[in-house]
N, C-alpha and C positions, 0 to 999 in steps of 0.2 A: 664880200666880193665873191662872185662865182667864178670858178675856173672855166676856161673855154672848153667846149666839148669837141672831140675829134670825130667829126661827122662828114659824110659825103652826101650830096644831094644830086639826084638825077631826074630828068624829065620822065614822066610816066608814059609808057607806050600807048599809042592811040587806042588799041583794042581794050586795054585796061581802063583807060579814061572813059571809053564808051560804056563799059560794064558799070562803072561808078555812076554815070549819068542814069542808066537804067535802075540802079539800086536807089538813087536819090528819088526817082519817080515812085518806086515802091515805098520808100520812107514817107513821102508826101501822102500817099494813100493811107498808110498806117496811122499817121497823126491827124488826118482829116483836113489837109490843105492841098493847094495846087502848087506845083513847082514854080509857077509864075506869080504867086502871091509875093508881097513885099517881104524882104528878109526878116524884119522884126516880127511880122505875123507868124512866119514859119518857125523862127527860133522860140517864140512864145508857145506855140503849139507843141514843139518838141519838148520843152521844159515841162509843160503840163502833162504830157504823155509819160515822161520818165518819172516825174515826181509823184504821180498819182496812178500807180499801176492798177490794172483791172483784176489782178490775181494776188493772193498772198504769196510770199516767197518769190516775188518778181526777181528774176535773175537765176533762179534754180532751173532745173530741167523742165522748162515750159515753153521752149522754143525762143527764149530771149536771145540766144546766140543767133538765131535766124533773123531777129529784128535789129541786132546791133549794127550790121553792115548797112542796111538801108537807112537807118536813122543817122548813123555817123556820116554816111555819104551826103545825105540831105543837109546836115548841119555844116559839113565842110563846104558844100556848094554855096552856102550863104556867105561864108568867108571870102570865097572867090568872087561872088557877085558884089558884096558890100565894100570890100577893101582892095579888089583887083589882085588878090593873091593867086597863086598857081598851085595846083597839086604837084607834089614831088615825092619821089621815093627817097627815104632817108636811111642811111646805114650808120649805126653807132659803132665806131671802131674800138672805142674803149670798153665795149661790152660784147666782145667776141663777134664783131661784125653783125650784130643783131639788127633786125629791122624795127625792133621795139624794146623799150625798157618799161617795166611795169612795177607794180607792187602786188605781192601775193599775201593773202590772209592765211596765217598759220599761228596757232597758239594764242589766240585772242589779240593779235596785233597784225599790222601790215608791214611787210618786209620788202626792201628793194630787190628786184630780180631782173633778169634778162631772159627774153624768150629765145630759146635755141631752135625749136621747130614745133610744128603743129601736125596733128593727125586727127582729122575730123573735128569732133567737139573737144578733144584734149589738146593741151598745150604743154610742152616740155620746157621747164624753166630751170635756170641756175640762180641760186640766191647769191647776190653780190657779197663778196667778202668771205664766203664759205667755200669749202672744198666741194669737189664734184660728187662726193658721196651724198650730199644733201640735195642734188638735182632730183626733180620729180615731175611726174605728169600731174597736171591740175586741170580742173574744169573752169568754165567761164565765171561761175559765181565767186571764185576765189581770186579773180584778177581785177585790177583797176589800173587806169593810167597812173604813171608816176607823178606824185605831187611835189 
């Protein structure tokens, strides 16, 4: 049994939602579909794009960070279309009021962590269960969503 998470959800402001719509359009262009295509076609194209990168070391400094928002926005838009979900801003109160909980690759394994702040392509994280002396700046190739 999973413990309940202490979170707050808020509606996304209209200007941010508009930016996400624009990012989804950019994501559609990246994966070779139209935003008006059926959700299954779009998700299949996203999976193919992410599973079969055009460059070795996909995720390293090759502008993958610039592709993550458009592709994530496009994928999220399909959840909205297919299931009637809504975008929302989520705050994780059990993780220092972070907007995101993640895993960070360090020492040949993935560790649970909380995003504390971002600065350009770098993300400052706190390893859950460790002291603040272990907090560090990491780049996108060391981050993944929490599983």
